[in-house]
C-alpha positions in Angstrom: -15.1 -18.5 -21.9 -15.9 -18.5 -18.0 -17.8 -16.0 -17.1 -18.8 -16.5 -13.9 -17.1 -16.5 -10.6 -18.3 -17.3 -7.0 -16.1 -15.1 -4.5 -16.2 -16.6 -0.6 -16.2 -14.0 1.5 -17.8 -14.7 4.4 -15.2 -15.7 7.4 -14.5 -13.8 10.3 -11.2 -13.3 10.1 -10.6 -13.5 13.6 -6.7 -13.4 12.8 -6.6 -10.0 11.7 -9.3 -8.2 14.4 -6.0 -6.9 16.2 -5.9 -4.4 13.1 -9.0 -5.1 12.3 -11.8 -4.9 14.1 -15.5 -5.5 13.5 -15.0 -6.1 9.5 -15.2 -9.4 7.0 -12.1 -9.9 5.7 -13.1 -9.1 2.1 -14.1 -6.0 3.9 -10.2 -5.1 4.9 -9.2 -1.9 4.4 -6.0 -1.3 2.1 -5.6 1.9 0.9 -8.8 4.0 0.4 -10.4 0.4 -0.9 -11.2 -2.1 1.1 -9.6 -5.5 -0.1 -12.8 -6.8 -2.2 -12.2 -3.9 -4.6 -9.0 -5.2 -6.0 -10.1 -8.6 -5.9 -13.2 -7.6 -8.4 -11.0 -5.4 -10.4 -9.1 -8.4 -10.9 -11.8 -10.9 -12.3 -12.7 -7.6 -14.4 -9.3 -7.9 -16.0 -9.5 -11.7 -16.7 -12.5 -11.6 -18.3 -15.5 -12.1 -14.8 -19.0 -10.9 -16.0 -20.4 -12.1 -13.2 -18.8 -12.8 -9.3 -21.9 -14.4 -7.3 -20.3 -13.2 -3.4 -21.1 -16.3 -0.6 -21.6 -14.2 2.1 -22.2 -15.2 6.2 -20.8 -12.7 8.8 -21.9 -9.2 8.8 -22.7 -10.0 5.7 -24.3 -6.1 5.2 -21.5 -4.5 5.4 -20.1 -5.9 1.9 -23.5 -5.7 0.1 -24.0 -1.5 1.3 -20.2 -1.1 -0.2 -21.1 -2.8 -3.6 -24.6 -1.5 -3.8 -22.8 2.1 -3.5 -19.9 1.9 -5.3 -19.3 1.6 -9.4 -18.5 -2.0 -9.9 -16.5 -2.9 -13.2 -18.7 -6.4 -12.8 -22.2 -7.7 -12.1 -22.0 -8.5 -8.7 -24.7 -10.4 -7.0 -24.8 -12.0 -3.4 -26.0 -14.9 -1.4 -26.1 -15.1 2.4 -25.7 -18.2 4.9 -28.0 -17.8 8.1 -25.6 -20.1 9.4 -22.1 -20.6 9.2 -22.1 -23.2 6.3 -17.9 -24.0 5.6 -15.9 -23.7 3.0 -18.4 -26.2 0.9 -21.3 -25.4 2.1 -20.6 -21.7 1.3 -20.4 -22.9 -2.6 -23.2 -24.8 -2.5 -25.7 -22.1 -1.8 -24.3 -20.2 -4.3 -24.8 -22.6 -7.0 -28.5 -21.2 -7.9 -27.0 -17.7 -8.3 -24.5 -19.7 -11.7 -26.0 -20.1 -14.5 -22.7 -21.3 -17.2 -21.8 -24.9 -17.6 -18.4 -24.1 -15.6 -17.3 -21.5 -12.2 -14.2 -20.5 -11.0 -14.1 -20.4 -7.2 -12.0 -17.3 -5.7 -11.3 -17.2 -1.7 -12.1 -13.9 -0.7 -9.1 -12.7 1.3 -6.7 -14.4 -0.7 -5.1 -12.3 -4.0 -3.4 -14.9 -6.9 -2.3 -13.3 -10.2 -3.7 -16.8 -11.8 -4.0 -16.3 -16.0 -7.8 -17.5 -15.9 -7.4 -18.3 -19.4 -4.6 -20.3 -19.5 -6.5 -21.7 -16.4 -9.0 -22.5 -18.4 -7.2 -24.2 -21.5 -5.6 -26.5 -18.5 -8.6 -27.7 -17.8 -10.1 -28.5 -20.5 -7.4 -29.8 -22.0 -6.4 -32.5 -18.5 -10.6 -33.1 -19.8 -10.7 -32.5 -15.4 -13.5 -32.1 -13.5 -12.1 -29.7 -10.3 -8.6 -28.1 -10.8 -6.8 -26.2 -8.4 -4.3 -22.9 -9.0 -1.0 -23.7 -7.2 1.3 -21.5 -6.0 5.4 -22.4 -6.0 6.4 -21.2 -2.0 9.8 -21.1 -1.0 10.5 -21.6 2.7 7.4 -22.2 4.5 5.1 -23.4 7.0 1.9 -21.9 7.3 0.4 -23.5 4.2 0.1 -27.3 4.1 1.9 -28.1 0.6 0.6 -30.4 -2.4 2.0 -33.0 -4.7 1.6 -33.5 -8.4 2.0 -36.4 -10.7 3.6 -36.3 -14.4 0.2 -35.2 -16.0 -0.3 -32.5 -12.9 -2.6 -34.4 -11.4 -2.7 -34.3 -7.6 -1.4 -37.6 -5.8 -1.7 -36.0 -2.0 -2.5 -33.0 0.6 0.5 -32.7 3.3 -0.3 -31.1 6.6 1.6 -27.8 7.7 4.8 -28.6 7.9 8.1 -26.4 7.4 8.8 -26.6 3.3 12.1 -25.5 1.9 10.0 -25.8 -1.1 6.4 -27.0 -2.4 3.5 -25.9 -4.5 0.3 -24.8 -2.2 -3.0 -24.8 -2.7 -3.3 -20.9 -4.1 -7.2 -20.4 -3.2 -8.6 -20.5 -7.2 -10.9 -23.2 -8.6 -12.5 -23.7 -12.0 -15.5 -26.7 -12.0 -19.0 -27.5 -12.9 -22.0 -26.7 -10.8 -23.6 -30.2 -12.3 -20.1 -32.1 -10.8 -20.9 -30.3 -7.5 -24.3 -31.6 -7.1 -22.9 -35.1 -8.0 -21.3 -35.5 -5.3 -24.5 -35.4 -3.2 -22.8 -33.2 -0.5 -24.5 -32.0 2.8 -25.1 -28.8 3.2 -22.9 -28.2 6.2 -19.3 -28.7 5.0 -15.9 -28.8 4.6 -14.6 -28.1 0.7 -11.0 -29.2 1.6 -12.0 -32.5 3.6 -15.3 -33.4 1.9 -13.6 -32.5 -2.2 -10.6 -31.8 -2.3 -9.6 -35.1 -0.4 -11.7 -37.6 -1.3 -11.5 -36.1 -5.0 -6.9 -36.9 -4.8 -7.8 -41.1 -3.7 -10.1 -41.1 -7.2 -7.1 -39.7 -8.9 -9.9 -36.4 -10.1 -7.9 -33.8 -8.9 -5.7 -31.6 -11.3 -3.2 -29.0 -10.9 -2.3 -26.2 -13.0 0.4 -24.3 -11.3 1.4 -20.1 -11.3 4.3 -18.4 -10.0 2.6 -15.0 -9.9 2.3 -12.2 -7.2 0.6 -14.3 -3.9 -1.5 -12.9 -1.2 -3.1 -13.9 1.3 -4.6 -11.3 3.9 -5.7 -13.8 6.7 -2.6 -12.9 9.6 -1.5 -9.5 9.8 1.8 -9.6 8.8 0.4 -10.5 5.2 -1.8 -8.2 5.4 0.7 -5.8 5.8 2.6 -6.7 2.9 -0.7 -5.9 0.6 -1.4 -2.3 1.6 2.3 -1.7 -0.6 1.8 -3.8 -3.4 -1.9 -3.7 -3.6 -2.0 0.5 -3.7 0.6 0.8 -5.8 -0.3 -1.5 -8.2 -3.5 -0.6 -8.9 
């Protein structure tokens, strides 16, 4: 059982400024709760008992809300003093993880993955690092991903229009020991410095989940999240 998760919640939310000013993306209001509320509820339903929030921009807002809100799981915080990139935010949070494996999720994405099935897949593949992938139709906002017959990721493709394809859903499963073994710098992009090199090495696996997915990074999808999340919780 893997019961710990790092939530990457340090983003500036620049594309959302027109509708959500002066808040980190994870604190964007959805109904009468911040987006983070729904993400933590999802993690709790999936068996997560400890979430480590990797924070940066306006971290005090997130910490204050967590301290004043009854939450269904234990939450702790790591705060970047300066932006460390997506990868640096993960490494900065690792000392708060006590288990041998950890889920990592984006704090501005809700992807209703069955984490127990994801864990089983990861273990069956003897994978060091696995990604949850979402099948999409007619999209140009995301890069796409190619898998081979063993569910190994063989390529990441740049953003372009695709009739159909798989995208990175922003949920990862790995181990702190594996990440530490890569000798990474303090500041780095997880995508460029970890995912892309590990594809070349044949070490990445993709778990396909055709479940609800929303990324609130742009106003249109933020509006769609309002309807779905408030109607289903």
